[in-house]
C-alpha positions, 0 to 999 in steps of 0.5 A: 428438229434434228433430234426429232427426226432422229427419234422418228427414224429410230422408231421407224426401224424399231417398231417393225423390228419389234413387231417382227420379233413378236410375230416370230414369238407367236409363230413359235407358240403356234408351232408348239400348239400343233405339237401339243395337239399331235400328242393329244391325238396320239394319246387318244389312239390316233397316228398322224402323218404330215407330209409338209407344214408351213406357217405364214401370214406375216405380218397381221395373221398366222396361217398354218398350212398342212399338206398330205395329212394322214390320220389313222385310228388304231382302235377302229382301223379307220383312216382319214386323208386330207390333201391340204388343211389351211387354218388362220387367225388374226394376230389381234384376235387369237380367240378365233381360228378359221379352217379351210379344206380346199382339197377333198377329204378321204375316209377309208373304213377298216378291213376294206369296208369302203371309201368315203370322199368329201368334196366342198365348195366354199367351206369355212370352219370357224372356231371361237372361244379358244381362250375362254371357257365357253366355245363354238363352232360355225360351219358354212358351205355353199356345197358339200358332196360326199361320195361312197364306194362299197366292196359289193359295188354299191355306190352312193352320192349325197350333196348338201347345198347351202349348209349353215351350222353352229354348235356351242358349248359351255365351259368345263364345270359351267352349267348349261347345255351344248346346242347344235343348229344346222340348216340345209337349203337342199339335199340331193342323193343318188345310189346304185345298190348291188348285190342282187341279180340287177342293181337297184337305183335310188335318187332323191332330194329334200328341201328346207331341212332344219336340224337342232340339238341339245346335250346336257353333257357339254363334252358330248359335242365331239362324238355326235355319231349314234351309239356314242352319245353319253348322257341325255340328248335331244335332236329334232329334224324338220323338212318342207318336202322330200322326193325319192325315186326308186327303180328296183329290178322287180318292176321291169324298168318302171319307177316308184316316185314317192313325195312326202312332206312336211316331215317332223322327226325327234330323237331323244336319248338317255343313257344307253336307250333311245326314243325316235319319233317321226311323222309325215303330213301326207305322202304319195307314191306313183308308179311310172313306166319307162316314158314317165306315164303314171300307171297308178298311185297311192296317197296317204294322210298322216303317218306316225312312227314311234320306236324305242329301243337300245342306243349302244351295244350291251349284253343285257336285253332292253325294252323295245317297242314299235308303233306305226299309224297310217291313215287315209290311204287311197288309190288314184281315182282311176284305179279306185273306180276299177275296184269299186263294186258299189259297196261303201267299204270299197271306197272307204280310206285304208288304214294301218295300225301296228303296236309291238312290244318286247325286249332287244339288244344291239350286238356286233357279230362275232369277229366283226371289225370295230367299225362294223355296225351293230345288229339288233337281236330280239329277246321277245316280241308281243303283237299288242295290235296289228290291223290293216283295212282297205278296199273292202278287206281287213287283216288282224293279228296278235300273239307273242314270240320269243327268240331263243339265243344265240340262234335267234330261233323264234318260239311262240304263236300268233293268230291271223284273221282275214275278212274280205281277202278272197273277194279283193283278189278277184276284183284285183284280177278283174281290174287286171292289176294282178296276173291270173297266175298270181290269183291262182297261187294266192287262192291255192295257198289260202285254201291249203293253209287257212281255215274258213271263218264264220262269215262268208269271206273270212279266213283264219290261221294259227301260226306256230313257231317251234323248234326252228319250224313254222306251221300254219293251222297244223301244216308245216311251212318249213 
């Protein structure tokens, strides 16, 4: 009996002592893994400063706390500041780590281009499959708030509510694709755009967002920014409804309120080329005065947009294409009635069709900092189809233009034919939708530059771009 009691006492002393020694050994491994991660970041061009680090969590977990973390990308000049980072994994399950960012994350863009601050509520990042081959990242947040300040005074804020994201990838050398799935219950944004005589205010919201993606290259999960996607990838975005309110200074205090939905968009990449497709089932734009009274509205049926072009900066020109289709465009009944003369074409729904093909490339301006966005340079552009109709008027255009480098100087010609344009201007003035001065200005410009067509209310023009000048029917514009 005494021997049993003695053995029990020894066990009670040795087991905690042994577990403590094992935990301390694991703590040393955690510290070593942090040093390895810092060395890897340094080899990839990042300089990391950590003000204070603490490893705790005894006895059943490991909790790593890093305070005052500053990481600088020596290649682009971007800087990232995190006031605190907390990570934890259970001693019994080293295959999964949970990260928390209780304090805001601050991104500083190079060359004083701006600052981005990210605040969160209930953010957790779980890393799984760390000791195996396949791995996954799961992100959950009740709210993510991003606030940006730009040097010109522009301010913008975006809040994502109810965020759930899951990214998975196969192990190195394993067949399969990397996948991404993100759901957002609601997104709200607000921006004030400066750089003009008066600022432009923009606010909006979207609901029921779903983003999915697949990448054939498993190593492509890290650089998810456009222009850094290697290999072949596909992304799809759907949304139930979106609303945008725009208050430009040209409207003298009035607001344009736009609602649309459902939304579908797809982005496919292959090498350095991309194809983007977007469609809207229906949309409505309403002009509101300062008291919120509707002054007029424009609704459209299906809208489809397709764009093909380069994805990343390159010296060679690449194929470029743009296609836009807008159907069933209608004014609100009150405005439509004011413009109706009884002719069937007055009440026919409006439509727009545009097809452009050519070549282009993405180039960064000479002397621009590494973080500066690339700009599109067009090599040539052909108007295969450009047609618009509505309210008893129609416009057709065609032609081809070459842009001489490096000045992007247009060279070529295009034709424009207008049917019913002057009659529409008269009806717009009669309905008091345009000022008398606007009617006189547009009518005088049409009489000076455009030539009469074969039908009573038809006008035509040949627009020539040559040696940096533009002429319409032989008359110089500039």
